[in-house]
BAKOLDREN-837220 format. One record per atom (N, C-alpha, C): residue in one letter; x, y, z. Coordinates in steps of 0.2 Angstrom, whole numbers, padded with zeros to 4 digits, always signed. Layout:
BEGIN
aXYZ
...
END
This chain:
BEGIN
x-0134+0059+0064
x-0130+0063+0067
x-0125+0059+0072
x-0119+0061+0072
x-0114+0058+0076
x-0113+0061+0083
x-0109+0058+0087
x-0108+0061+0094
x-0105+0068+0094
x-0102+0069+0089
x-0099+0076+0088
x-0104+0082+0086
x-0110+0079+0084
x-0115+0084+0083
x-0114+0086+0075
x-0110+0083+0071
x-0109+0084+0064
x-0112+0079+0060
x-0115+0081+0054
x-0118+0076+0050
x-0113+0070+0048
x-0116+0064+0047
x-0113+0059+0045
x-0115+0056+0038
x-0118+0061+0034
x-0121+0059+0028
x-0115+0059+0022
x-0113+0053+0020
x-0108+0053+0015
x-0110+0054+0008
x-0105+0057+0004
x-0107+0059-0003
x-0107+0052-0007
x-0112+0052-0011
x-0114+0046-0015
x-0111+0046-0022
x-0107+0051-0024
x-0104+0052-0031
x-0098+0047-0032
x-0098+0044-0038
x-0092+0040-0040
x-0089+0044-0045
x-0082+0044-0045
x-0078+0048-0050
x-0076+0042-0055
x-0078+0043-0062
x-0075+0039-0067
x-0068+0040-0068
x-0064+0034-0069
x-0057+0034-0070
x-0056+0033-0077
x-0050+0032-0079
x-0047+0031-0086
x-0049+0025-0089
x-0053+0020-0086
x-0054+0014-0089
x-0050+0008-0087
x-0043+0009-0086
x-0039+0004-0083
x-0039+0004-0076
x-0039+0010-0072
x-0039+0010-0065
x-0047+0010-0063
x-0048+0008-0057
x-0055+0008-0055
x-0058+0015-0053
x-0065+0016-0054
x-0068+0022-0052
x-0068+0022-0045
x-0068+0028-0042
x-0068+0029-0035
x-0074+0033-0032
x-0076+0031-0026
x-0082+0034-0023
x-0080+0039-0018
x-0083+0045-0018
x-0082+0050-0013
x-0084+0048-0006
x-0089+0044-0006
x-0091+0042+0001
x-0086+0037+0004
x-0083+0033+0000
x-0078+0028+0002
x-0072+0032+0005
x-0070+0037+0001
x-0065+0042+0004
x-0066+0045+0011
x-0073+0047+0011
x-0075+0050+0018
x-0075+0045+0023
x-0078+0039+0022
x-0079+0034+0027
x-0072+0031+0029
x-0068+0029+0024
x-0061+0025+0026
x-0056+0030+0028
x-0056+0036+0026
x-0050+0041+0028
x-0053+0046+0032
x-0059+0046+0035
x-0062+0051+0040
x-0061+0058+0037
x-0063+0059+0031
x-0063+0066+0028
x-0069+0069+0031
x-0069+0075+0033
x-0075+0078+0036
x-0080+0078+0032
x-0087+0077+0034
x-0092+0077+0030
x-0094+0084+0028
x-0092+0089+0032
x-0094+0096+0031
x-0090+0099+0025
x-0085+0096+0022
x-0082+0098+0016
x-0088+0098+0010
x-0087+0103+0006
x-0092+0103+0000
x-0090+0098-0004
x-0095+0096-0008
x-0094+0090-0013
x-0089+0092-0018
x-0089+0098-0020
x-0085+0101-0026
x-0078+0100-0023
x-0076+0102-0017
x-0070+0102-0014
x-0067+0095-0014
x-0071+0090-0012
x-0069+0083-0011
x-0068+0080-0018
x-0072+0081-0023
x-0072+0079-0030
x-0065+0082-0032
x-0064+0088-0032
x-0058+0091-0035
x-0052+0088-0032
x-0051+0087-0026
x-0045+0084-0023
x-0044+0076-0024
x-0050+0073-0025
x-0050+0066-0027
x-0048+0065-0034
x-0051+0070-0038
x-0049+0069-0045
x-0042+0071-0047
x-0039+0076-0043
x-0032+0077-0043
x-0027+0072-0041
x-0029+0069-0036
x-0025+0063-0033
x-0026+0057-0038
x-0031+0056-0041
x-0032+0051-0046
x-0027+0052-0052
x-0027+0058-0054
x-0023+0060-0060
x-0015+0059-0058
x-0013+0061-0052
x-0006+0061-0049
x-0005+0054-0049
x-0009+0049-0047
x-0007+0042-0046
x-0007+0039-0053
x-0012+0040-0057
x-0012+0038-0064
x-0005+0040-0067
x-0003+0046-0067
x+0003+0048-0070
x+0009+0044-0067
x+0009+0043-0060
x+0015+0040-0058
x+0015+0033-0060
x+0009+0030-0062
x+0009+0023-0064
x+0008+0022-0071
x+0010+0027-0075
x+0009+0027-0082
x+0013+0021-0085
x+0019+0021-0084
x+0024+0016-0086
x+0021+0009-0084
x+0020+0008-0078
x+0017+0002-0076
x+0011+0000-0079
x+0006+0004-0080
x+0000+0003-0084
x+0002+0000-0091
x+0006+0004-0094
x+0008+0002-0101
x+0011-0005-0101
x+0015-0007-0096
x+0018-0014-0096
x+0012-0019-0095
x+0007-0017-0090
x+0002-0022-0089
x-0002-0023-0095
x-0003-0017-0099
x-0008-0018-0105
x-0004-0022-0110
x+0003-0021-0110
x+0007-0025-0115
x+0006-0032-0114
x+0006-0034-0108
x+0005-0041-0105
x-0002-0043-0107
x-0007-0039-0109
x-0013-0041-0111
x-0019-0040-0106
x-0017-0036-0100
x-0022-0035-0095
x-0026-0029-0097
x-0033-0030-0097
x-0037-0024-0099
x-0038-0019-0093
x-0037-0021-0087
x-0038-0016-0081
x-0035-0019-0075
x-0034-0015-0070
x-0030-0017-0064
x-0033-0023-0061
x-0039-0024-0061
x-0042-0030-0057
x-0039-0036-0061
x-0038-0036-0067
x-0036-0042-0071
x-0029-0044-0070
x-0025-0039-0067
x-0018-0040-0067
x-0016-0046-0062
x-0020-0046-0057
x-0019-0052-0052
x-0025-0054-0049
x-0026-0060-0047
x-0032-0063-0044
x-0031-0064-0037
x-0025-0061-0034
x-0025-0062-0027
x-0029-0057-0024
x-0033-0059-0018
x-0037-0055-0014
x-0036-0055-0007
x-0038-0050-0003
x-0038-0051+0004
x-0045-0048+0006
x-0048-0051+0010
x-0055-0049+0012
x-0060-0049+0006
x-0059-0052+0001
x-0063-0052-0005
x-0062-0047-0010
x-0057-0043-0008
x-0055-0037-0012
x-0048-0038-0016
x-0048-0037-0022
x-0042-0037-0026
x-0036-0033-0023
x-0030-0036-0022
x-0025-0033-0018
x-0022-0027-0022
x-0021-0027-0028
x-0019-0021-0032
x-0024-0016-0032
x-0030-0017-0032
x-0036-0012-0032
x-0035-0009-0025
x-0034-0013-0020
x-0034-0010-0013
x-0028-0005-0013
x-0022-0007-0015
x-0016-0003-0016
x-0017+0003-0019
x-0021+0003-0025
x-0022+0009-0029
x-0027+0013-0025
x-0032+0011-0022
x-0037+0015-0018
x-0033+0018-0012
x-0028+0015-0009
x-0025+0018-0004
x-0020+0023-0006
x-0017+0022-0012
x-0013+0028-0015
x-0017+0034-0016
x-0022+0033-0019
x-0026+0039-0021
x-0030+0042-0015
x-0033+0038-0011
x-0036+0041-0005
x-0031+0045-0001
x-0025+0042+0001
x-0020+0045+0005
x-0018+0052+0002
x-0017+0052-0005
x-0015+0058-0008
x-0021+0063-0007
x-0027+0061-0009
x-0032+0066-0008
x-0033+0068-0001
x-0033+0064+0004
x-0033+0065+0011
x-0028+0071+0013
x-0022+0069+0011
x-0016+0074+0013
x-0017+0081+0010
x-0020+0081+0004
x-0021+0088+0001
x-0027+0091+0004
x-0032+0087+0006
x-0038+0090+0009
x-0036+0093+0016
x-0032+0089+0020
x-0030+0091+0026
x-0025+0097+0026
x-0021+0098+0021
x-0017+0104+0020
x-0021+0110+0019
x-0027+0109+0015
x-0031+0114+0013
x-0035+0116+0019
x-0037+0112+0023
x-0041+0113+0029
x-0037+0117+0034
x-0030+0116+0034
x-0026+0120+0039
x-0026+0127+0036
x-0026+0128+0030
x-0026+0135+0027
x-0032+0139+0029
x-0038+0135+0029
x-0044+0139+0030
x-0045+0140+0037
x-0043+0135+0042
x-0045+0136+0049
x-0039+0139+0053
x-0038+0145+0052
x-0032+0149+0056
x-0034+0152+0062
x-0039+0150+0065
x-0041+0153+0072
x-0035+0152+0077
x-0035+0156+0082
x-0030+0155+0087
x-0031+0148+0091
x-0037+0146+0092
x-0038+0140+0095
x-0035+0134+0090
x-0035+0135+0084
x-0033+0130+0080
x-0026+0129+0078
x-0022+0133+0081
x-0015+0133+0079
x-0011+0127+0080
x-0013+0123+0085
x-0010+0116+0086
x-0013+0111+0080
x-0019+0112+0078
x-0022+0108+0073
x-0018+0110+0067
x-0016+0116+0065
x-0013+0118+0059
x-0006+0115+0059
x-0002+0115+0065
x+0004+0112+0065
x+0004+0104+0064
x-0001+0101+0067
x-0002+0094+0067
x-0004+0092+0060
x-0008+0096+0056
x-0010+0094+0050
x-0005+0093+0045
x+0001+0097+0045
x+0006+0095+0041
x+0009+0089+0042
x+0010+0087+0048
x+0012+0080+0050
x+0007+0075+0047
x+0001+0076+0048
x-0004+0071+0046
x-0004+0070+0038
x-0003+0076+0035
x-0003+0076+0028
x+0003+0072+0026
x+0009+0073+0029
x+0015+0069+0027
x+0014+0062+0028
x+0011+0060+0033
x+0010+0053+0035
x+0005+0050+0029
x+0000+0053+0027
x-0004+0051+0022
x+0000+0050+0015
x+0004+0056+0014
x+0008+0056+0008
x+0013+0050+0008
x+0016+0048+0014
x+0020+0042+0014
x+0017+0036+0013
x+0010+0035+0015
x+0006+0029+0014
x+0005+0029+0007
x+0003+0034+0003
x+0002+0034-0003
x+0008+0032-0008
x+0014+0034-0006
x+0020+0032-0009
x+0021+0025-0008
x+0020+0022-0002
x+0021+0015-0001
x+0016+0011-0005
x+0010+0013-0005
x+0005+0009-0010
x+0007+0010-0017
x+0010+0015-0019
x+0013+0015-0027
x+0018+0010-0027
x+0023+0010-0022
x+0029+0006-0023
x+0026-0002-0023
x+0021-0003-0019
x+0018-0010-0019
x+0015-0012-0026
x+0012-0007-0029
x+0009-0008-0036
x+0014-0009-0041
x+0020-0006-0040
x+0026-0007-0045
x+0030-0013-0043
x+0028-0016-0038
x+0031-0022-0036
x+0038-0021-0032
x+0039-0015-0030
x+0044-0014-0026
x+0043-0015-0019
x+0047-0019-0015
x+0045-0022-0009
x+0048-0018-0003
x+0053-0013-0005
x+0056-0010+0001
x+0054-0002+0000
x+0055+0002+0005
x+0053+0009+0006
x+0059+0013+0003
x+0065+0011+0001
x+0070+0015-0002
x+0073+0012-0008
x+0073+0016-0013
x+0076+0014-0019
x+0082+0018-0021
x+0088+0015-0023
x+0094+0019-0025
x+0094+0018-0033
x+0096+0023-0036
x+0097+0023-0043
x+0104+0026-0045
x+0108+0022-0049
x+0114+0024-0051
x+0114+0029-0057
x+0117+0035-0056
x+0116+0040-0061
x+0122+0040-0065
END
């Protein structure tokens, strides 16, 4: 039990990914991104799975390029690490976890519409946008783009 009086038991389920990108843990999402433990497992699983699908779709061309170069999975693309963790895997986790957190926070705002929660609802849009921006930055890093702005000539 935490100081807030809410349970701190994290979900122990790991969602299997497509084989190239790493499997992801619901508990890691809850611990690292402070996703409330009172969310039902099915809800957290659903949003994490959707975030994985979105990020995998966004990285499809990059994945194909890495596989063409002979890499079997994301961990094998680079041997660079930080804190003992592969940097590309960390960027991938950040992208997926931030997207999942953004969508979970938006959903929480639609459920929690009490008068007392009006400020939380307004703030959660901002929070969701911040997480979405972090997810986008992580995707850019995975693609090798070092800036936050890209211009394309049409």
